[in-house]
Backbone as CSV, one residue per row, in Angstrom:
resi,resn,N_x,N_y,N_z,CA_x,CA_y,CA_z,C_x,C_y,C_z
1,MET,0.820,-1.195,0.000,0.000,0.000,0.000,0.857,1.250,0.000
2,ILE,1.824,1.311,0.881,2.695,2.482,0.967,3.504,2.616,-0.317
3,GLN,3.937,1.475,-0.870,4.714,1.512,-2.101,3.882,2.079,-3.252
4,SER,2.620,1.711,-3.327,1.762,2.227,-4.401,1.513,3.732,-4.235
5,LEU,1.413,4.204,-2.995,1.268,5.647,-2.756,2.530,6.405,-3.159
6,LYS,3.707,5.825,-2.845,4.961,6.449,-3.249,5.058,6.516,-4.770
7,SER,4.645,5.436,-5.416,4.676,5.397,-6.880,3.750,6.454,-7.482
8,LEU,2.558,6.578,-6.926,1.599,7.576,-7.406,2.128,8.984,-7.187
9,LEU,2.703,9.228,-6.015,3.270,10.541,-5.716,4.424,10.867,-6.665
10,SER,5.235,9.891,-6.952,6.356,10.079,-7.875,5.854,10.424,-9.278
11,GLN,4.829,9.742,-9.735,4.254,10.009,-11.063,3.663,11.414,-11.124
12,LEU,2.993,11.825,-10.070,2.410,13.166,-10.045,3.494,14.239,-10.047
13,THR,4.564,14.008,-9.310,5.673,14.962,-9.253,6.351,15.076,-10.613
14,GLU,6.615,13.953,-11.263,7.235,13.971,-12.586,6.336,14.674,-13.591
15,GLY,5.043,14.449,-13.516,4.093,15.101,-14.414,4.094,16.604,-14.249
16,ALA,4.195,17.073,-13.007,4.229,18.516,-12.753,5.512,19.132,-13.293
17,GLU,6.645,18.411,-13.152,7.916,18.917,-13.692,7.860,19.003,-15.206
18,ASN,7.296,17.992,-15.852,7.186,18.001,-17.314,6.253,19.095,-17.792
19,ALA,5.182,19.333,-17.084,4.218,20.362,-17.479,4.805,21.757,-17.346
20,SER,5.696,21.952,-16.383,6.271,23.281,-16.191,7.314,23.621,-17.246
21,ASN,7.799,22.640,-17.987,8.807,22.890,-19.015,8.352,22.340,-20.354
22,THR,7.172,22.734,-20.787,6.591,22.174,-21.996,7.260,22.644,-23.262
23,ALA,7.861,23.805,-23.270,8.454,24.312,-24.501,9.886,23.849,-24.700
24,GLY,10.536,23.297,-23.689,11.886,22.801,-23.836,12.917,23.907,-23.799
25,THR,13.913,23.796,-24.656,15.017,24.749,-24.701,14.621,26.029,-25.451
26,PRO,15.405,27.091,-25.292,15.136,28.305,-26.078,15.179,28.047,-27.595
27,ASP,16.100,27.193,-28.035,16.157,26.874,-29.469,14.876,26.189,-29.931
28,LEU,14.356,25.296,-29.107,13.102,24.630,-29.438,11.943,25.626,-29.416
29,ALA,11.984,26.574,-28.508,10.941,27.609,-28.452,10.976,28.474,-29.711
30,ILE,12.166,28.826,-30.176,12.292,29.610,-31.410,11.736,28.815,-32.588
31,ALA,12.106,27.550,-32.665,11.605,26.694,-33.742,10.085,26.572,-33.681
32,ALA,9.541,26.448,-32.486,8.088,26.323,-32.332,7.373,27.590,-32.792
33,LEU,7.966,28.750,-32.549,7.347,29.996,-33.007,7.352,30.083,-34.529
34,LEU,8.403,29.601,-35.155,8.425,29.551,-36.622,7.340,28.593,-37.134
35,CYS,7.139,27.517,-36.413,6.081,26.567,-36.768,4.690,27.179,-36.578
36,GLN,4.534,27.962,-35.521,3.245,28.608,-35.257,2.823,29.474,-36.450
37,VAL,3.784,30.173,-37.045,3.468,31.032,-38.192,2.999,30.190,-39.371
38,SER,3.729,29.139,-39.689,3.361,28.339,-40.859,2.068,27.551,-40.631
39,GLN,1.774,27.221,-39.381,0.542,26.472,-39.080,-0.680,27.377,-38.959
40,ALA,-0.465,28.667,-38.873,-1.564,29.598,-38.606,-2.671,29.530,-39.647
41,ASP,-2.312,29.392,-40.920,-3.333,29.369,-41.974,-3.766,27.950,-42.339
42,HIS,-3.331,26.978,-41.558,-3.694,25.563,-41.735,-3.261,25.015,-43.088
43,SER,-2.253,25.630,-43.681,-1.728,25.180,-44.960,-0.217,25.374,-44.944
44,ILE,0.512,24.295,-44.716,1.968,24.393,-44.643,2.543,24.073,-46.022
45,ASP,3.054,25.103,-46.652,3.609,25.030,-47.991,5.068,24.559,-47.923
46,GLU,5.555,23.936,-48.989,6.948,23.489,-49.031,7.901,24.673,-48.897
47,GLN,7.542,25.804,-49.482,8.388,26.997,-49.381,8.473,27.486,-47.929
48,GLU,7.384,27.347,-47.195,7.398,27.723,-45.781,8.318,26.804,-44.986
49,GLN,8.302,25.521,-45.308,9.181,24.575,-44.621,10.647,24.883,-44.895
50,ILE,10.955,25.224,-46.146,12.329,25.593,-46.496,12.730,26.857,-45.751
51,ALA,11.830,27.830,-45.707,12.101,29.083,-44.997,12.310,28.827,-43.506
52,GLN,11.500,27.956,-42.918,11.667,27.619,-41.503,13.067,27.065,-41.247
53,THR,13.469,26.121,-42.068,14.781,25.500,-41.899,15.890,26.531,-42.036
54,ASN,15.825,27.348,-43.092,16.863,28.362,-43.314,16.913,29.387,-42.188
55,MET,15.753,29.846,-41.747,15.709,30.847,-40.681,16.218,30.272,-39.365
56,LEU,15.845,29.028,-39.071,16.292,28.398,-37.825,17.811,28.200,-37.837
57,MET,18.355,27.784,-38.994,19.802,27.625,-39.112,20.505,28.958,-38.829
58,LYS,19.943,30.030,-39.349,20.536,31.355,-39.169,20.388,31.842,-37.722
59,LEU,19.211,31.658,-37.140,18.943,32.187,-35.792,19.730,31.500,-34.695
60,VAL,19.840,30.186,-34.771,20.486,29.447,-33.679,21.811,28.819,-34.075
61,ASN,22.262,29.116,-35.312,23.573,28.690,-35.780,23.759,27.177,-35.678
62,ILE,22.903,26.439,-36.402,22.983,24.984,-36.426,22.993,24.508,-37.876
63,THR,23.272,23.226,-38.060,23.302,22.650,-39.405,21.882,22.390,-39.902
64,GLU,21.784,22.086,-41.182,20.472,21.822,-41.774,19.822,20.590,-41.148
65,SER,20.577,19.541,-40.931,19.990,18.324,-40.343,19.539,18.577,-38.902
66,GLU,20.308,19.357,-38.157,19.900,19.704,-36.795,18.638,20.559,-36.811
67,ALA,18.562,21.480,-37.765,17.380,22.342,-37.882,16.140,21.515,-38.202
68,LYS,16.277,20.557,-39.107,15.125,19.714,-39.473,14.659,18.870,-38.289
69,GLU,15.606,18.352,-37.517,15.252,17.567,-36.330,14.556,18.440,-35.296
70,LEU,15.091,19.630,-35.079,14.504,20.562,-34.122,13.104,20.987,-34.567
71,LEU,12.933,21.227,-35.854,11.614,21.612,-36.378,10.610,20.468,-36.268
72,SER,11.086,19.249,-36.407,10.208,18.093,-36.248,9.639,18.050,-34.828
73,GLN,10.501,18.262,-33.846,10.057,18.301,-32.452,9.158,19.514,-32.211
74,ALA,9.553,20.635,-32.788,8.809,21.882,-32.583,7.411,21.814,-33.183
75,ASN,7.264,21.148,-34.319,5.942,21.003,-34.933,4.970,20.309,-33.989
76,ILE,5.443,19.265,-33.353,4.593,18.520,-32.414,4.224,19.400,-31.225
77,ARG,5.216,20.076,-30.653,4.946,20.966,-29.509,4.004,22.098,-29.904
78,SER,4.227,22.637,-31.090,3.420,23.759,-31.559,1.959,23.349,-31.772
79,GLU,1.756,22.191,-32.371,0.394,21.698,-32.609,-0.357,21.448,-31.310
80,ASN,0.376,21.069,-30.256,-0.249,20.739,-28.977,-0.274,21.902,-27.986
81,SER,0.194,23.060,-28.419,0.244,24.190,-27.493,-1.076,24.960,-27.486
82,ALA,-1.341,25.581,-26.372,-2.556,26.386,-26.235,-2.339,27.818,-26.713
83,SER,-1.091,28.294,-26.609,-0.793,29.662,-27.029,0.701,29.810,-27.287
84,VAL,1.081,30.957,-27.820,2.502,31.229,-28.060,3.223,31.626,-26.780
85,TYR,2.486,31.937,-25.742,3.093,32.394,-24.494,4.081,31.387,-23.921
86,GLU,3.755,30.110,-24.001,4.656,29.107,-23.424,6.008,29.080,-24.127
87,PHE,6.073,29.595,-25.346,7.344,29.673,-26.063,8.032,31.024,-25.834
88,THR,7.261,32.088,-25.886,7.860,33.422,-25.717,8.371,33.634,-24.299
89,ASP,7.764,32.972,-23.344,8.176,33.114,-21.946,9.652,32.766,-21.761
90,GLN,10.133,31.810,-22.530,11.526,31.390,-22.420,12.489,32.318,-23.144
91,LEU,11.967,33.206,-23.968,12.823,34.020,-24.829,12.954,35.465,-24.369
92,ARG,12.474,35.781,-23.207,12.541,37.158,-22.731,13.973,37.583,-22.395
93,GLU,14.869,36.634,-22.252,16.269,36.949,-21.952,17.057,37.306,-23.212
94,LEU,16.443,37.153,-24.384,17.129,37.495,-25.621,17.428,38.983,-25.681
95,GLU,18.521,39.317,-26.331,18.842,40.717,-26.584,17.818,41.285,-27.559
96,GLN,17.679,42.595,-27.569,16.706,43.237,-28.460,16.982,42.912,-29.927
97,LYS,18.252,42.861,-30.304,18.617,42.528,-31.686,18.147,41.115,-32.043
98,GLU,18.306,40.173,-31.121,17.878,38.791,-31.363,16.354,38.696,-31.460
99,ARG,15.670,39.493,-30.683,14.202,39.516,-30.759,13.760,40.024,-32.120
100,PHE,14.409,41.093,-32.582,14.104,41.650,-33.896,14.354,40.598,-34.976
101,GLU,15.481,39.897,-34.896,15.812,38.874,-35.888,14.796,37.734,-35.886
102,LEU,14.276,37.387,-34.719,13.244,36.355,-34.637,11.967,36.827,-35.333
103,ILE,11.552,38.052,-35.070,10.348,38.587,-35.723,10.565,38.654,-37.232
104,GLN,11.735,39.068,-37.643,12.073,39.133,-39.067,12.010,37.724,-39.689
105,ALA,12.525,36.734,-38.985,12.475,35.350,-39.461,11.037,34.865,-39.585
106,MET,10.196,35.258,-38.638,8.781,34.867,-38.698,8.118,35.485,-39.931
107,TRP,8.465,36.738,-40.251,7.943,37.368,-41.468,8.425,36.611,-42.707
108,ASN,9.669,36.167,-42.705,10.192,35.392,-43.829,9.389,34.117,-44.048
109,VAL,9.056,33.444,-42.978,8.255,32.220,-43.081,6.851,32.552,-43.586
110,ALA,6.265,33.617,-43.057,4.903,33.995,-43.456,4.821,34.347,-44.943
111,TYR,5.835,35.010,-45.461,5.825,35.425,-46.870,6.423,34.389,-47.814
112,ALA,6.916,33.284,-47.315,7.592,32.287,-48.142,6.708,31.722,-49.245
113,ASP,5.417,31.604,-48.976,4.510,31.048,-49.979,3.928,32.127,-50.900
114,GLY,4.389,33.353,-50.739,3.930,34.437,-51.600,2.621,35.065,-51.172
115,TYR,2.089,34.624,-50.043,0.809,35.155,-49.567,0.862,35.322,-48.056
116,LEU,0.438,36.478,-47.593,0.379,36.720,-46.149,-1.057,36.570,-45.682
117,ASP,-1.293,35.545,-44.906,-2.611,35.337,-44.318,-2.734,36.245,-43.099
118,PRO,-3.900,36.864,-42.885,-4.068,37.729,-41.710,-3.811,37.014,-40.382
119,ILE,-4.055,35.726,-40.338,-3.803,34.979,-39.104,-2.302,34.856,-38.858
120,GLU,-1.521,34.710,-39.929,-0.072,34.672,-39.775,0.433,35.996,-39.199
121,GLU,-0.092,37.092,-39.725,0.298,38.404,-39.210,-0.095,38.558,-37.741
122,ALA,-1.259,38.047,-37.383,-1.711,38.141,-35.991,-0.785,37.368,-35.055
123,VAL,-0.312,36.210,-35.494,0.616,35.418,-34.676,1.921,36.189,-34.474
124,ILE,2.431,36.765,-35.549,3.685,37.520,-35.456,3.503,38.740,-34.557
125,ARG,2.385,39.419,-34.700,2.104,40.594,-33.868,2.051,40.209,-32.392
126,LYS,1.402,39.094,-32.086,1.281,38.636,-30.689,2.657,38.294,-30.115
127,VAL,3.475,37.602,-30.905,4.823,37.256,-30.452,5.636,38.527,-30.211
128,ALA,5.541,39.485,-31.125,6.269,40.747,-30.967,5.851,41.451,-29.676
129,GLU,4.568,41.460,-29.397,4.081,42.086,-28.161,4.615,41.365,-26.929
130,LEU,4.572,40.048,-26.949,5.026,39.268,-25.796,6.536,39.356,-25.576
131,LEU,7.270,39.642,-26.644,8.725,39.782,-26.530,9.152,41.241,-26.390
132,TYR,8.180,42.118,-26.236,8.438,43.549,-26.062,9.204,44.162,-27.242
133,VAL,8.828,43.733,-28.442,9.361,44.354,-29.652,8.393,45.466,-30.004
134,ASN,8.885,46.708,-30.039,7.959,47.820,-30.267,7.424,47.807,-31.701
135,HIS,6.369,48.570,-31.916,5.673,48.550,-33.196,6.568,49.000,-34.349
136,ASN,7.426,49.981,-34.105,8.333,50.439,-35.164,9.247,49.308,-35.636
137,GLU,9.765,48.543,-34.705,10.642,47.423,-35.049,9.851,46.303,-35.737
138,PHE,8.637,46.097,-35.293,7.737,45.110,-35.907,7.543,45.446,-37.389
139,ILE,7.258,46.713,-37.682,7.049,47.155,-39.061,8.359,47.127,-39.844
140,ARG,9.438,47.534,-39.207,10.747,47.513,-39.891,11.122,46.087,-40.294
141,ALA,10.846,45.118,-39.432,11.115,43.711,-39.750,10.266,43.263,-40.934
142,LYS,9.011,43.649,-40.929,8.100,43.287,-42.019,8.584,43.882,-43.330
143,LEU,8.903,45.159,-43.322,9.321,45.831,-44.548,10.636,45.289,-45.076
144,SER,11.524,44.868,-44.192,12.800,44.307,-44.650,12.597,43.020,-45.427
145,VAL,11.519,42.287,-45.113,11.205,41.051,-45.814,10.408,41.350,-47.084
146,VAL,9.441,42.239,-47.007,8.575,42.552,-48.152,9.374,43.187,-49.276
147,GLU,10.341,44.025,-48.929,11.086,44.760,-49.934,12.167,43.934,-50.626
148,LYS,12.372,42.704,-50.206,13.369,41.825,-50.841,12.923,41.399,-52.204
């Protein structure tokens, strides 16, 4: 009886620890935010996937195979998440320049298929707000991608 109670208590404790760290590492959180943009319009285009991989490689300085593996994990986390907050919460320690680059990367993913869905823009706007990227920087990031 006591052993079964200890086992139950252990399972509950492990579950609480796992729930408190649902987004994983900062790199996984960045990848998940890129996934959130491409999943926003419920249509993930091949160009968006290529953009995700390229942007992730640039943002976190990893190889293409590492980026694809990280995006695979991030897709699952992103699909099962309730909001972007669980990912942005881990990224508040980023420098302002890194935050800007993340927003810029999200714009790259959103425009990769040649069409900007309003829901994609809403996701990027929400992430920018949660990361304290001011509106001027939000627009500057957008224009840097659109004008390419």
